[in-house]
Steps between C-alpha positions, in 0.01 A plus 500: 500500500352216699335548835648387829230375731536508877289286729413703810347331803278742687357465849186706554150493645240365262127448540429128527195432281391197703501658848473869410793574734830669421780243497873538451599341169834454324457487124735523200464762227708564186634839397702602198804697619867560426631443853404368841467858624260592221304177558459593866387851410260382228333229710452747786342749259280238328375351827423841653215530248331198662553597865375784716739762638508333843590154367860406443673239292817317585721368222632167622693391190602620153660272244544489125227283350605240244222568248608545139167660411178617666172459309181651640168392349167677539225346714754295696566532869786263587863464393658173388866409459553318170822309449586496129782281370656623177634204304815530289710238325871506591685400184831430677364246745204392289263545794193704568556789739228664708517852636235589755336837544213608720201708394251662734161467331168631623203262486204370699611135519782268395340403168455866404860568613619223265293642213634851569857368510451328164354820351799701627743247349318461164752717309801312637717370218651202684355203678391525861305312762307610809604252773321674787257771598428588860303770673725779618459674836552838323206724588553777245750630245601865471672575167691825454316775311682829447257661258778502240379192312381720210854634465645149504252381236598796279871415539432135412299601190777738398763226534291260290442760228859623516624149427278482190618836354792474254833622635555763228202714609569859599472656842188689380325170427592370844358815660179461298469142628555627852229766453254242370560278804468790741173628346318173435306514829340840424 
């Protein structure tokens, strides 16, 4: 299941590093959520960790972000929007067709963002180009973590192994496979 990212614009008081004074800022953040309501709840919860009990945030806008993928990289502090054009050949018309998608890539500068975009796309089977990369105003990204990732990994491993087991195996063999998957972390 792919993630749906919501861009939430938040108005709050933030310490200005230059003057040392609290200033009201409006900044965009990304959250992974299944609805606008959950996005509102999640951004409120995530931002409360950065603010004191007396400070308030005001959500000024929530919209679905048009990022196909989000790619964080260690030791990077800024987010860049990479436009990637997937190139396909249309046999009917005999022309090249481009389909654009946007990636949010973490990097320290534009060159590093380009390099990170290329490394993310290295396993792509088809042709592509990177027509533009620009710094994004996104301040931070909050992916969804439920603590159930171990369960999901186990289900994925089971599905992969299940597909490689011959169909004529008995139910006992399937249960043994299930036991092996369930006990492999011990």
